N, C-alpha and C positions, 0 to 999 in steps of 0.2 A: 293541493290540499288545503283545505279551509282551515283557519286557526281554532284553536280550541276556545270554547267558552270558559271565561275564567270566573269562578264562584267563590264567594265568601258565606260561610254559614255561622250564623249567630243565634244561639241558644243556650240557655243556662243549663239544661239537661244533658250531660255527655251521652247518654243513650239515644237521644233524639238527634244530636250532632252526628254520632256514628251512623245511625240509621240512615239519615238524610244523605251523608257523604256516601254511603254503600249504594243507595239508589242513584244518585246522580253520576258517580264513577262508573257505573253500569253503562252508561252512554259513552261511546268513543269521543264524541265531541265536546264533552264537558270535562273539566279540571277544577277540583276544589283546591283553591290556592291557599286558603286560611279557614280557622274556625275560631270563634270568639265565645266566651262564656258569659260575657256581660255587655250592656250597652256601651260603655265607655271603650272597651276593647274592640267592639265592632267598628266604632268611629275611628278609632286610631288606625286600625288595620286597612280600612276602606281609604282613608286619607292617604296611606303610604303605598298600598297595592293598586288601588283604583281597579277594583274587579269589574267584570262586565255586570255581573248579577250580584247583589246581596239578597240571602234568604234570611230574614229577621223575624225572630219570635216576637209577638207584640207585647209579652210580660216576661221582663228580664230585670235582674238586680242592676243597680247603678244608674240605669236610665232606660226607660220603657221604648218599645219599638217604634212609637209614633216619633218620639224626640230623635231617636237613633235615625229614622229616615230622614227627617228635617235637617240633621246635621250631615249625614253622607250626601245628600242632595246638595248641600251648600258647599262641600268640600271636594266632591267628586260627582258633578252634576251627569257624568256621562253614564254612571252606575245606575242601572235599573234596580229597584228595591221590591222585592216581594214578600209580603206580610204572610208569616206562617202562623196560624193561630187554630185553637179549638173553640174559641169564643164565637158565638153566633150573635154578636151585638152590632146592629146596624150603625150604632154612634161610634163604635171603635173602628168599623170599616170606613165610614166617612172620614173620620179624622186621619186615618192613615193615608187615604187618597188625597185628601186636602194637603197633607204633609209632603207629597210627591210620590208614594208608593205607585208602582206600575200595576200592581193588582194583589191579590191575596188569596191564600188557600186555608 
């Protein structure tokens, strides 16, 4: 049996976190190990838990998703960061990828 993919969800909207968790945990090989409501909490949890994937909202209080990505990649370089956003702005996308994000949705 393959190990489960450990995921951190970071979004300042509780309903979005809950919905994302529900979708991800519907897959037997995914495990949500933590949720963060702001950017600073996401960095601390990533540093401590070293999840396989961090799903990060680009617009959060305390620290935006681009800076969160930079810091996670510095503290937990094996964690893949996936930016989750409703923004369709090429500049934000480019900044997120430059910061080390593996991709965006």
